[in-house]
C-alpha positions in Angstrom: 54.7 57.1 86.7 50.6 56.1 86.6 51.2 54.6 89.9 52.5 57.5 92.0 49.7 59.8 90.1 46.7 57.3 91.3 47.8 58.1 94.7 48.3 61.7 93.9 43.9 61.4 92.4 42.8 59.0 96.0 44.4 61.4 97.7 42.6 64.6 96.0 39.3 62.6 96.0 39.5 61.4 99.6 40.7 65.0 100.4 37.8 66.7 99.1 35.2 64.2 100.8 36.1 65.1 103.9 36.1 68.4 103.5 32.2 68.3 102.2 31.7 65.8 104.7 32.5 68.2 106.9 31.4 71.5 105.3 28.0 69.3 105.3 26.5 67.9 108.9 23.8 68.1 111.2 23.4 69.2 114.3 20.2 70.3 116.6 19.6 72.9 118.7 16.7 74.2 121.9 15.3 77.4 121.4 12.0 78.4 122.8 12.3 74.5 124.9 12.0 73.4 121.3 14.5 70.9 119.5 15.7 72.5 115.9 17.7 69.8 113.6 19.7 72.0 111.5 22.3 71.1 108.7 25.2 73.4 109.0 26.9 74.5 106.1 30.4 75.7 105.6 32.1 74.7 101.3 31.3 77.6 99.1 29.3 75.3 97.5 25.8 75.0 99.9 26.9 78.1 101.4 25.2 78.9 97.6 22.7 76.9 96.4 21.3 76.4 100.8 17.8 74.6 100.7 17.2 75.8 96.6 15.2 73.2 95.3 13.9 71.5 97.8 10.4 70.4 97.9 9.6 71.9 101.8 11.6 71.9 104.5 10.1 70.3 108.3 8.9 72.6 110.9 11.5 71.5 112.9 14.4 71.8 110.7 16.4 74.4 109.3 19.7 75.6 107.5 23.2 77.0 109.8 25.6 78.7 107.0 28.7 79.5 109.0 29.9 82.4 107.3 33.7 83.0 106.4 34.3 85.6 108.6 32.1 88.6 109.2 29.9 90.7 107.0 27.4 91.5 105.4 25.4 88.4 103.7 22.6 89.2 101.7 20.3 86.6 101.3 17.5 85.5 97.8 15.5 83.5 96.8 16.4 81.7 94.0 15.1 78.2 92.8 13.2 78.2 96.2 9.7 76.6 95.9 8.7 77.6 99.7 9.0 80.9 101.5 11.4 81.1 104.1 12.4 83.4 107.6 15.8 84.2 107.2 18.0 85.2 110.5 21.4 86.8 110.9 23.6 86.1 113.7 26.4 87.7 115.9 28.1 85.5 117.9 24.5 84.2 118.5 23.0 87.0 118.9 20.3 88.1 116.0 21.0 91.0 114.2 17.9 90.7 112.3 15.5 88.8 110.3 13.4 88.9 107.4 10.4 86.9 105.7 11.3 85.6 102.7 8.0 84.3 100.0 8.9 81.9 97.1 9.5 83.9 94.1 6.6 83.3 90.8 8.5 84.1 89.1 11.8 84.8 87.3 10.7 88.4 86.5 11.4 88.7 90.6 13.3 86.8 93.6 12.6 88.4 97.0 15.7 89.2 98.8 16.9 90.8 101.8 19.8 93.1 103.1 20.8 93.4 105.8 22.7 96.2 107.8 24.6 94.7 110.7 27.1 92.0 110.3 27.2 89.2 110.6 29.2 85.1 111.1 26.4 83.1 111.1 22.8 82.7 109.7 19.8 80.9 110.3 16.7 79.6 107.2 14.0 78.1 108.6 10.1 77.8 107.2 8.4 80.7 106.7 6.4 81.5 110.4 9.2 79.2 112.2 11.6 82.5 113.5 8.1 83.9 115.3 7.4 80.1 116.4 11.3 79.6 118.7 11.0 83.4 119.6 13.5 84.6 117.4 14.0 87.9 117.0 16.7 90.6 117.2 18.3 90.3 120.3 17.7 87.3 121.4 21.1 85.9 121.9 21.4 81.7 121.0 24.2 78.7 122.2 25.5 77.9 118.6 27.2 74.5 117.7 30.8 75.9 116.4 
């Protein structure tokens, strides 16, 4: 009985480890002739956490959120220590963009509520979207 329980526990841990390994991976994307290193996230925990709590983000890096389905996804700056450009994408097309400052207090946490559905969202250090030439209507070739 205990041996069987041990095997089941090992299988669950292995499956969970595999899930999180797939859910958080690295890839790159060429935007405006520049290479952007992306951390790709799609697990519920990573989608909720995002870049919160990190001290900084290199200018050539970002986080790509792969959403479970097309929808309206609001983003806020809870526990953020630096400003972000947030780019909403639908099938590779930029459909909305916002620059959000880091919160200065817990009384007001900046957020943006897009009005167009998206299937992915890209977070970049503030100012980088403009440097990469990102604006509504621009199409990107995104990793799967």
